[in-house]
C-alpha positions as CSV (number, residue, x, y, z in Angstrom):
1,M,-27.4,-36.5,27.0
2,A,-24.6,-34.1,26.2
3,G,-22.3,-36.0,28.5
4,N,-23.1,-39.3,26.6
5,R,-22.4,-37.6,23.3
6,L,-19.0,-36.4,24.6
7,K,-18.2,-39.8,25.9
8,R,-18.9,-41.4,22.6
9,A,-16.8,-38.8,20.9
10,Q,-13.9,-39.5,23.2
11,E,-14.1,-43.2,22.3
12,M,-14.3,-42.7,18.5
13,E,-11.2,-43.3,16.4
14,F,-11.1,-42.3,12.8
15,T,-8.8,-43.0,9.9
16,K,-8.6,-40.4,7.2
17,Q,-6.8,-40.4,3.8
18,G,-3.8,-38.1,4.0
19,G,-0.4,-37.6,2.5
20,A,1.9,-34.8,1.5
21,V,0.6,-32.9,-1.5
22,A,3.3,-32.5,-4.1
23,E,1.3,-31.7,-7.3
24,A,-2.1,-30.2,-8.1
25,D,-3.7,-33.6,-8.9
26,S,-1.8,-35.8,-6.5
27,A,-3.9,-38.4,-4.6
28,H,-4.1,-38.6,-0.8
29,D,-2.7,-42.1,-0.7
30,S,-1.4,-42.7,2.8
31,S,-3.2,-43.1,6.1
32,V,-3.3,-40.5,8.9
33,V,-4.9,-41.8,12.1
34,W,-6.2,-39.5,14.8
35,R,-8.8,-39.7,17.5
36,V,-11.0,-37.3,19.6
37,V,-9.9,-37.1,23.2
38,D,-11.3,-35.3,26.3
39,M,-9.2,-32.2,27.2
40,P,-11.0,-30.6,30.2
41,D,-8.3,-27.9,30.5
42,K,-9.3,-26.6,27.1
43,G,-13.0,-26.9,27.6
44,G,-13.8,-30.2,26.0
45,A,-12.8,-32.4,23.0
46,G,-9.6,-32.1,21.0
47,V,-7.9,-34.0,18.3
48,L,-4.9,-36.1,19.1
49,A,-2.5,-37.5,16.5
50,T,-2.2,-41.3,17.1
51,A,0.4,-41.5,14.4
52,S,3.1,-39.1,13.2
53,I,2.0,-36.7,10.5
54,A,4.3,-35.3,7.9
55,V,4.4,-31.6,7.1
56,G,1.8,-30.8,4.3
57,A,-0.3,-33.9,5.0
58,C,-4.0,-33.7,4.6
59,I,-5.4,-34.5,8.1
60,S,-9.0,-34.1,7.2
61,A,-11.2,-33.5,4.1
62,E,-14.9,-33.1,4.5
63,S,-17.7,-31.8,2.3
64,E,-19.2,-28.4,3.2
65,M,-22.3,-29.4,1.3
66,N,-23.2,-31.8,4.1
67,P,-22.3,-30.1,7.4
68,E,-24.4,-32.6,9.4
69,E,-21.8,-35.2,8.4
70,Y,-18.8,-33.3,9.8
71,E,-16.7,-35.5,11.9
72,T,-13.7,-33.3,12.7
73,R,-14.2,-29.6,11.8
74,F,-15.5,-28.5,15.2
75,K,-13.3,-30.7,17.3
76,F,-9.9,-29.0,16.7
77,N,-8.7,-26.8,19.5
78,H,-7.1,-23.4,19.1
79,S,-3.5,-22.1,19.4
80,C,-2.0,-18.8,18.3
81,I,0.9,-20.9,17.2
82,P,-0.9,-23.7,15.3
83,N,0.6,-26.8,13.8
84,A,-2.3,-27.2,11.3
85,H,-4.5,-25.0,9.2
86,S,-8.2,-25.3,8.3
87,C,-9.4,-24.0,4.9
88,A,-11.9,-24.5,2.1
89,D,-11.2,-24.6,-1.6
90,V,-14.5,-22.9,-2.4
91,K,-16.2,-21.6,0.8
92,G,-19.6,-23.0,1.4
93,K,-19.7,-25.1,-1.8
94,S,-16.9,-27.7,-1.6
95,T,-14.5,-29.3,0.8
96,R,-13.1,-28.2,4.1
97,Y,-9.5,-29.3,4.5
98,V,-7.1,-29.4,7.5
99,F,-3.4,-29.5,6.5
100,A,-0.3,-30.1,8.8
101,L,1.8,-26.9,8.9
102,R,4.8,-28.8,10.3
103,A,5.6,-32.4,11.3
104,I,3.3,-33.5,14.1
105,E,4.5,-36.2,16.5
106,E,2.5,-39.2,17.6
107,G,0.6,-38.2,20.8
108,E,0.7,-34.5,20.0
109,E,-2.5,-32.5,19.8
110,I,-3.5,-31.1,16.4
111,L,-4.2,-27.4,16.8
112,I,-5.6,-24.7,14.4
113,S,-6.0,-21.0,14.8
114,Y,-9.4,-19.4,15.1
115,C,-8.1,-16.0,14.2
116,P,-5.2,-14.4,12.2
117,T,-2.0,-15.3,14.1
118,W,-0.2,-12.0,13.3
119,W,-2.8,-10.0,15.2
120,P,-1.5,-8.5,18.5
121,Y,-2.5,-10.2,21.7
122,A,-5.2,-7.7,22.7
123,Q,-6.9,-8.2,19.3
124,R,-6.7,-12.0,19.4
125,H,-7.9,-12.0,23.0
126,K,-11.0,-9.8,22.1
127,E,-11.8,-11.9,19.1
128,L,-11.6,-15.3,20.9
129,K,-13.6,-14.0,23.9
130,A,-16.3,-12.5,21.7
131,K,-16.8,-15.3,19.3
132,F,-15.8,-18.4,21.2
133,D,-16.0,-17.3,24.9
134,F,-12.6,-18.5,26.1
135,E,-9.2,-17.0,26.9
136,C,-6.2,-18.6,25.1
137,G,-3.4,-19.9,27.3
138,C,-1.0,-21.0,24.5
139,E,2.7,-20.1,24.7
140,A,2.1,-16.9,22.6
141,C,-0.5,-15.7,25.2
142,V,1.2,-16.4,28.5
143,E,2.2,-13.2,30.2
144,G,5.9,-12.6,30.4
145,E,9.1,-11.4,28.6
146,A,8.5,-13.8,25.7
147,R,5.0,-12.4,25.0
148,D,6.3,-8.9,25.3
149,A,9.1,-9.6,22.7
150,R,6.5,-11.3,20.4
151,E,4.2,-8.3,20.8
152,R,7.0,-5.9,19.7
153,G,7.6,-8.1,16.6
154,L,3.9,-8.2,15.7
155,A,3.6,-4.4,16.1
156,A,6.5,-4.1,13.7
157,C,4.7,-6.3,11.3
158,M,1.7,-4.0,11.4
159,T,4.0,-0.9,10.8
160,L,5.7,-2.6,7.9
161,F,2.3,-3.6,6.4
162,D,1.1,0.0,6.6
163,M,4.3,1.4,5.1
164,V,4.2,-0.5,1.8
165,P,1.3,1.4,0.2
166,S,3.0,4.7,1.0
167,L,6.3,3.6,-0.5
168,M,4.6,2.4,-3.6
169,Q,2.7,5.7,-3.9
170,A,6.1,7.5,-3.6
171,K,7.3,5.2,-6.4
172,C,9.9,3.5,-4.2
173,P,9.3,-0.2,-5.0
174,R,12.8,-1.4,-3.9
175,E,12.3,0.1,-0.4
176,A,8.8,-1.4,-0.4
177,L,10.3,-4.8,-1.2
178,K,12.7,-4.4,1.7
179,M,9.7,-3.7,4.0
180,A,7.7,-6.7,2.7
181,H,10.7,-9.0,3.0
182,T,11.4,-7.8,6.5
183,R,7.8,-8.5,7.5
184,M,7.9,-12.0,6.0
185,D,11.1,-12.8,8.0
186,L,9.5,-11.5,11.1
187,L,6.4,-13.6,10.6
188,L,8.6,-16.7,10.2
189,H,10.5,-15.9,13.4
190,L,7.3,-15.3,15.4
191,K,5.9,-18.7,14.2
192,C,2.9,-17.1,12.6
193,S,0.8,-19.2,10.3
194,V,2.3,-20.3,7.0
195,V,-0.7,-18.8,5.3
196,E,0.3,-15.3,6.5
197,V,3.9,-15.9,5.5
198,A,2.7,-16.9,2.0
199,Q,0.8,-13.6,1.7
200,A,3.8,-11.6,2.8
201,A,5.9,-13.4,0.2
202,Y,3.3,-12.6,-2.4
203,D,3.4,-8.9,-1.4
204,A,7.2,-9.0,-1.8
205,F,6.9,-10.6,-5.2
206,Q,4.7,-7.7,-6.4
207,M,7.2,-5.1,-5.0
208,A,10.1,-6.9,-6.7
209,A,8.2,-7.1,-10.0
210,A,7.5,-3.3,-9.8
211,A,11.2,-2.7,-9.2
212,G,12.1,-4.7,-12.3
213,M,13.9,-7.4,-10.3
214,G,12.8,-10.4,-12.2
215,K,14.9,-13.1,-10.5
216,V,13.9,-11.8,-7.0
217,S,10.2,-11.6,-8.0
218,R,10.2,-15.2,-9.3
219,A,11.8,-16.5,-6.1
220,F,9.2,-14.8,-3.9
221,V,6.2,-16.0,-5.9
222,K,7.7,-19.5,-6.0
223,Y,8.0,-19.4,-2.2
224,S,4.5,-18.1,-1.8
225,Y,3.2,-20.9,-4.0
226,E,5.1,-23.5,-2.0
227,C,3.7,-22.1,1.3
228,R,0.2,-22.1,-0.1
229,M,0.5,-25.7,-1.4
230,L,1.5,-26.7,2.1
231,A,-1.2,-24.9,4.1
232,L,-4.1,-24.6,1.5
233,G,-3.5,-27.5,-0.8
234,P,-3.5,-27.6,-4.6
235,H,-7.2,-26.8,-5.1
236,S,-7.4,-23.4,-3.4
237,A,-7.9,-20.3,-5.5
238,E,-4.8,-18.7,-3.8
239,T,-2.6,-21.6,-4.7
240,K,-3.8,-21.6,-8.3
241,E,-3.2,-17.9,-8.5
242,A,0.4,-18.2,-7.4
243,A,0.9,-21.2,-9.7
244,G,-0.3,-19.1,-12.6
245,L,2.3,-16.4,-11.9
246,L,5.4,-18.7,-11.6
247,N,6.5,-18.0,-15.2
248,A,4.8,-14.6,-15.8
249,A,6.7,-11.6,-17.0
250,W,6.1,-8.1,-15.4
251,S,7.0,-4.6,-16.5
252,P,8.7,-2.4,-13.9
253,M,7.0,0.6,-12.5
254,P,7.5,3.6,-14.7
255,G,9.5,6.4,-13.0
256,A,10.6,4.2,-10.1
257,S,12.9,6.1,-7.7
258,L,15.8,5.0,-5.5
259,V,15.4,8.1,-3.4
260,V,13.2,7.4,-0.4
261,P,11.4,10.3,1.3
262,P,12.9,10.8,4.9
263,A,9.5,10.3,6.5
264,L,9.3,6.8,5.0
265,L,12.7,5.7,6.0
266,H,12.7,3.0,8.7
267,N,15.3,0.5,9.8
268,I,13.3,-2.2,11.5
269,C,15.2,-5.3,12.6
270,A,14.1,-8.3,10.5
271,Y,14.6,-10.5,13.6
272,C,13.3,-8.7,16.7
273,G,11.2,-5.9,15.2
274,K,13.1,-3.0,16.9
275,N,13.4,0.2,15.0
276,G,16.7,2.0,14.5
277,A,18.7,-1.1,13.5
278,K,22.3,-0.4,12.6
279,S,23.5,-3.4,10.6
280,T,22.4,-4.5,7.2
281,C,22.6,-7.8,5.2
282,G,25.3,-7.3,2.5
283,V,23.2,-9.1,-0.1
284,C,19.6,-8.0,0.3
285,S,20.0,-4.9,2.6
286,L,17.5,-6.1,5.3
287,A,18.3,-4.3,8.6
288,Y,19.3,-5.9,11.9
289,C,20.1,-4.5,15.3
290,D,23.5,-6.2,15.4
291,R,25.4,-9.3,14.4
292,T,23.6,-11.3,17.1
293,C,20.2,-10.7,15.5
294,Q,21.5,-11.2,12.0
295,T,23.2,-14.5,12.9
296,T,20.2,-15.8,14.8
297,A,17.9,-14.9,11.9
298,W,20.0,-16.6,9.3
299,A,18.2,-20.0,9.3
300,D,15.0,-18.4,8.1
301,H,16.6,-15.5,6.2
302,K,18.7,-17.6,3.9
303,K,15.6,-19.1,2.2
304,L,15.4,-16.0,-0.1
305,C,18.4,-13.9,0.6
306,K,20.4,-15.7,-2.1
307,C,18.0,-14.8,-4.9
308,Y,19.3,-11.2,-4.7
309,K,22.8,-12.2,-5.8
310,R,23.8,-11.3,-9.3
311,P,25.4,-14.0,-11.5
312,S,29.2,-13.9,-11.2
């Protein structure tokens, strides 16, 4: 019986309403076609794109009020470097969406992540084994030098995440901004989910606002909003929250200091995550090991570096 159900699933082809979401009330007016296929190496069914899908396109939208009618939610396979994201606008009460995080080619499998992508390998491995009873074999989990380098970057992200509250307690919002921005750039380089990049950008926005850096804070909250629109759609609470802050004014932290306690000084490379970086960006002061790391990081780093420039 189970085999017959799987066979029928393999033969099903669906057409969903999709399309890049540009505004909060934009309609999904173009077609995205996909089908369920048998992927024995991954333990069963998976979703294959039978047409190219644009970044930000809504691949699937299903009501959580009628779980018995789900066609797709439980068919997407996992990757620690996903090309799509599954989310709900109001959990348990509304619609479950799947959005494309990047352009997906015809014939490419659509993959979501079952756990936070910025967790280290051991934590992801434990979570996936305990909850879903499988071991991930994606490119982020294959043993070797690439995984070791990625693990170093993820460990640096955790260190940076832990440093920000201490820096804010010490009333050093500019240094906290540097740490939050470094973490955001690392998440981009490590191909973590856009949702996690959006949160890091939101953290940087708060630090910049506390430092009284209005132009910088507006740039970061705008970037967080754009990332959330792409990965969560216009109806999510997180997207609406960021949208409401796009033109907000914030008072700087009273008594903010430029003197950072020595125990809180770190020079973590914004590209590879190594501590003790010697070079710095001349515009935003993010640290890099050397010119090689800085040059390689430029494609992602330039997105927000320019917002630090003062008008000439």
